[in-house]
VMD Tcl script that draws the C-alpha trace (Angstrom):
set ca {
  {67.52 -5.57 -136.08}
  {64.53 -4.14 -134.21}
  {65.63 -3.09 -130.76}
  {63.41 -2.43 -127.76}
  {65.86 -2.02 -124.90}
  {64.71 1.54 -124.33}
  {62.77 2.45 -121.17}
  {59.03 2.82 -121.11}
  {58.10 6.27 -122.43}
  {58.46 8.77 -119.61}
  {54.90 10.05 -119.89}
  {53.63 6.46 -119.70}
  {56.00 5.03 -117.07}
  {53.47 5.25 -114.24}
  {50.41 4.68 -116.41}
  {48.30 1.57 -116.15}
  {49.67 -1.43 -118.00}
  {47.65 -4.13 -119.73}
  {48.91 -7.64 -120.39}
  {47.62 -9.55 -123.39}
  {48.19 -12.99 -121.93}
  {48.81 -16.19 -123.84}
  {49.88 -19.52 -122.40}
  {52.84 -20.30 -120.19}
  {54.29 -18.79 -117.01}
  {55.48 -15.45 -118.39}
  {52.13 -13.58 -118.10}
  {51.95 -14.51 -114.41}
  {55.54 -13.37 -113.80}
  {54.87 -10.00 -115.44}
  {51.56 -9.54 -113.62}
  {53.20 -10.22 -110.26}
  {56.03 -7.78 -111.03}
  {53.57 -5.02 -111.94}
  {51.58 -5.66 -108.77}
  {54.75 -5.40 -106.66}
  {55.52 -2.07 -108.35}
  {52.14 -0.80 -107.14}
  {50.67 -0.83 -110.65}
  {48.24 -3.79 -110.73}
  {47.73 -4.88 -114.34}
  {44.67 -5.19 -116.47}
  {44.83 -8.62 -118.11}
  {43.32 -9.59 -121.43}
  {43.22 -13.38 -121.19}
  {43.29 -14.98 -124.63}
  {40.58 -17.62 -124.76}
  {41.95 -21.14 -124.67}
  {45.48 -19.88 -123.95}
  {45.78 -17.90 -120.70}
  {45.98 -19.65 -117.34}
  {42.94 -19.15 -115.12}
  {45.28 -18.07 -112.32}
  {45.33 -14.68 -114.06}
  {41.62 -14.27 -113.40}
  {42.41 -12.91 -109.92}
  {43.45 -9.66 -111.62}
  {41.10 -7.20 -113.27}
  {40.58 -9.00 -116.56}
  {38.49 -9.92 -119.58}
  {38.57 -13.07 -121.70}
  {38.86 -12.41 -125.44}
  {39.42 -14.63 -128.47}
  {42.53 -13.93 -130.49}
  {40.39 -13.01 -133.51}
  {38.09 -10.60 -131.65}
  {39.71 -7.26 -132.47}
  {36.81 -5.04 -131.45}
  {36.33 -6.44 -127.91}
  {40.10 -6.34 -127.41}
  {40.48 -2.68 -128.40}
  {37.34 -1.74 -126.46}
  {38.60 -3.50 -123.33}
  {41.99 -1.78 -123.56}
  {40.38 1.63 -123.92}
  {37.91 1.08 -121.09}
  {40.69 -0.13 -118.76}
  {42.54 3.18 -119.09}
  {45.76 1.35 -119.94}
  {48.44 3.23 -121.84}
  {51.11 0.51 -121.90}
  {50.51 -2.94 -123.39}
  {52.65 -6.06 -122.95}
  {52.33 -9.19 -125.08}
  {53.28 -12.14 -122.86}
  {52.99 -15.88 -123.32}
  {52.57 -18.16 -126.30}
  {49.70 -18.70 -128.68}
  {49.15 -22.25 -129.91}
  {46.72 -21.47 -132.69}
  {47.15 -19.02 -135.57}
  {44.01 -17.03 -136.40}
  {41.92 -18.15 -139.36}
  {40.16 -15.64 -141.58}
  {36.95 -17.70 -141.35}
  {36.83 -16.99 -137.60}
  {37.13 -13.20 -137.92}
  {33.97 -11.17 -137.33}
  {33.76 -8.21 -139.66}
  {33.16 -4.76 -138.17}
  {34.81 -1.36 -138.56}
  {37.68 -2.13 -136.18}
  {38.33 -5.47 -137.85}
  {38.14 -3.98 -141.34}
  {40.78 -1.48 -140.29}
  {42.99 -4.34 -139.14}
  {42.50 -6.63 -142.14}
  {45.12 -5.10 -144.47}
  {47.81 -5.69 -141.84}
  {46.53 -9.20 -141.15}
  {46.34 -10.14 -144.84}
  {49.93 -9.03 -145.42}
  {51.19 -10.99 -142.42}
  {49.18 -14.22 -142.56}
  {51.19 -15.67 -145.40}
  {54.45 -14.96 -143.61}
  {55.98 -16.15 -140.33}
  {54.99 -15.60 -136.72}
  {57.31 -12.60 -136.36}
  {55.58 -10.82 -139.23}
  {52.19 -11.54 -137.69}
  {53.34 -10.20 -134.32}
  {54.72 -7.02 -135.90}
  {51.39 -6.51 -137.65}
  {49.53 -6.95 -134.36}
  {51.88 -4.57 -132.56}
  {51.42 -2.03 -135.34}
  {47.66 -2.33 -135.01}
  {47.76 -1.62 -131.27}
  {50.16 1.29 -131.75}
  {47.78 2.78 -134.32}
  {45.26 3.14 -131.48}
  {47.80 5.05 -129.36}
  {48.98 2.28 -127.05}
  {52.63 2.10 -125.99}
  {54.01 -1.39 -126.58}
  {56.37 -2.59 -123.86}
  {58.57 -5.69 -123.69}
  {58.11 -8.03 -120.72}
  {61.84 -7.62 -119.96}
  {61.34 -3.88 -119.53}
  {59.11 -4.69 -116.56}
  {61.11 -7.70 -115.30}
  {64.70 -7.06 -116.47}
  {66.19 -10.05 -114.64}
  {64.25 -12.58 -116.72}
  {66.76 -12.30 -119.57}
  {69.61 -14.82 -119.81}
  {72.92 -13.41 -118.53}
  {76.02 -12.71 -120.64}
  {77.95 -15.57 -122.23}
  {78.77 -18.18 -119.60}
  {78.09 -21.68 -118.33}
  {75.31 -21.43 -115.74}
  {75.50 -24.99 -114.45}
  {77.96 -27.33 -112.75}
  {78.09 -29.46 -115.89}
  {79.91 -27.98 -118.88}
  {79.77 -29.06 -122.55}
  {82.67 -31.18 -123.81}
  {84.21 -30.71 -127.27}
  {81.61 -32.96 -128.90}
  {78.72 -31.00 -127.43}
  {80.40 -27.68 -128.19}
  {80.46 -28.76 -131.83}
  {76.74 -29.53 -131.56}
  {76.18 -26.07 -130.08}
  {77.98 -24.43 -133.01}
  {75.91 -26.41 -135.50}
  {72.69 -25.65 -133.67}
  {73.46 -21.93 -133.51}
  {74.03 -21.73 -137.24}
  {70.86 -23.70 -137.98}
  {68.74 -21.64 -135.57}
  {70.08 -18.41 -137.04}
  {69.22 -19.47 -140.59}
  {65.80 -20.65 -139.46}
  {65.20 -17.27 -137.84}
  {66.16 -15.46 -141.05}
  {63.30 -17.32 -142.71}
  {60.95 -16.29 -139.84}
  {60.14 -19.94 -139.20}
  {61.34 -20.68 -135.68}
  {63.86 -19.93 -132.94}
  {65.37 -23.31 -132.15}
  {67.31 -26.27 -133.46}
  {68.65 -29.53 -132.04}
  {71.99 -31.00 -133.03}
  {72.96 -34.58 -132.11}
  {76.07 -36.51 -133.02}
  {77.52 -33.75 -135.18}
  {74.43 -33.05 -137.29}
  {71.25 -31.03 -137.02}
  {68.37 -33.44 -136.46}
  {65.42 -31.13 -135.73}
  {64.29 -27.59 -136.51}
  {61.56 -25.73 -134.69}
  {58.43 -25.10 -136.71}
  {54.94 -24.01 -135.84}
  {54.64 -26.91 -133.37}
  {56.95 -25.15 -130.88}
  {59.99 -26.16 -128.87}
  {58.41 -28.80 -126.66}
  {57.03 -30.75 -129.62}
  {60.36 -30.48 -131.43}
  {62.07 -32.01 -128.39}
  {59.43 -34.77 -128.33}
  {60.20 -35.57 -131.97}
  {63.85 -36.08 -131.03}
  {62.81 -38.40 -128.19}
  {60.78 -40.44 -130.67}
  {63.67 -40.55 -133.14}
  {65.80 -42.00 -130.36}
  {63.24 -44.64 -129.56}
  {63.19 -45.62 -133.23}
  {66.99 -45.89 -133.26}
  {67.34 -43.26 -135.99}
  {69.78 -41.07 -134.02}
  {72.32 -41.80 -131.24}
  {70.62 -42.69 -127.97}
  {72.32 -40.00 -125.86}
  {73.79 -36.52 -126.18}
  {72.97 -33.49 -128.26}
  {71.97 -29.90 -127.60}
  {68.88 -27.71 -127.88}
  {69.86 -24.24 -129.15}
  {67.55 -21.24 -129.00}
  {68.14 -17.70 -130.24}
  {66.07 -14.72 -131.27}
  {65.35 -14.15 -134.93}
  {67.62 -11.61 -136.67}
  {64.68 -9.24 -137.20}
  {63.04 -10.04 -133.86}
  {60.87 -7.34 -132.35}
  {62.08 -7.78 -128.78}
  {58.78 -6.58 -127.33}
  {57.20 -9.95 -128.05}
  {57.93 -13.65 -128.45}
  {61.54 -13.77 -127.30}
  {62.78 -17.36 -127.05}
  {62.02 -18.82 -123.63}
  {63.21 -21.68 -121.47}
  {62.24 -22.84 -117.98}
  {61.95 -25.88 -115.76}
  {59.68 -27.65 -118.25}
  {62.36 -27.24 -120.92}
  {64.91 -28.95 -118.68}
  {62.48 -31.77 -117.91}
  {61.78 -32.29 -121.60}
  {65.40 -32.29 -122.80}
  {66.31 -34.73 -120.01}
  {63.52 -37.08 -121.17}
  {64.82 -36.77 -124.73}
  {68.35 -37.74 -123.67}
  {69.91 -34.40 -124.61}
  {73.04 -33.19 -122.81}
  {71.99 -29.57 -122.40}
  {70.70 -26.32 -123.83}
  {72.44 -23.26 -125.28}
  {70.61 -19.93 -125.43}
  {71.32 -16.41 -126.65}
  {72.35 -14.09 -123.83}
  {70.27 -10.97 -123.32}
  {67.62 -12.06 -125.82}
  {66.27 -15.25 -124.22}
  {63.81 -15.34 -121.33}
  {64.71 -17.66 -118.45}
  {61.66 -18.33 -116.32}
  {62.33 -19.23 -112.66}
  {66.06 -18.77 -113.21}
  {67.41 -20.37 -110.03}
  {64.95 -23.30 -110.12}
  {65.76 -23.90 -113.79}
  {69.51 -23.99 -113.15}
  {68.98 -26.25 -110.13}
  {66.83 -28.62 -112.20}
  {69.60 -28.83 -114.80}
  {72.19 -29.53 -112.11}
  {70.06 -32.34 -110.68}
  {69.89 -33.92 -114.16}
  {73.62 -33.28 -114.85}
  {72.68 -31.14 -117.83}
  {74.35 -27.92 -118.92}
  {72.87 -24.51 -119.65}
  {75.16 -22.30 -121.74}
  {74.55 -18.71 -122.88}
  {76.23 -17.17 -125.92}
  {76.49 -13.61 -127.22}
  {74.96 -12.84 -130.59}
  {73.79 -15.05 -133.41}
  {76.18 -17.46 -135.11}
  {76.18 -15.73 -138.49}
  {75.33 -12.15 -137.52}
}
mol new
graphics top color blue
foreach p $ca { graphics top sphere $p radius 0.5 }
foreach p [lrange $ca 0 end-1] q [lrange $ca 1 end] { graphics top cylinder $p $q radius 0.2 }
display resetview
């Protein structure tokens, strides 16, 4: 397992930090935390992904396939630390890549990773940035309290025996899925796994379950979303994440709750997320370690 729970390198701890920002709330959370620490970030906003609210910080907008402008911007910003935060909806296509010396240097890594899963692609990207001397930092190293707490029930509602069985099934399925570097989540309903997370992401997986319910193909109520990090997860990027939107979506899909891996899952807006679950009479459970580790 690739671990990243070490502190930022001492010689870089007070250095400027850049955020390569994808979609979602996490880039904003990290940016605000850095600003509060007196170290305003430099933000590389990925075109078509990053929220425009990040434009208030010193920033540039770069396409995910534009290696040269990205490296140039990082160097010109004076940043030593780099954080990857937020999701990316679209995988890069070779036809979109502009060939230059920086890109040619990156291509061997990209070629090796493109035919594999998202984790392999992220590791290749991290390796590329490290080859230029940047120190890669996990978002949780800047905002430690965003990680899910140790194994517990976080809500007023607790899972019954039926839903605990669904949790166990979902954990095993999510773990196996992660071993294949395919996804980080699974949904179990009525004692069987009914959905696995693919490239479409968690929200679309939940929507598929809602549609299955409408079609009468699975029981109309109950079931659990389970999320856990991949066994080989580089914890500096793409940890599984839940937030208020997750709660809204699982409620609409008729699920009973969500179970997430403690210490390796990001919980955005922790208190608001728990409150939203309580309002919907849903449970949020954390568990230690993967099911088959």
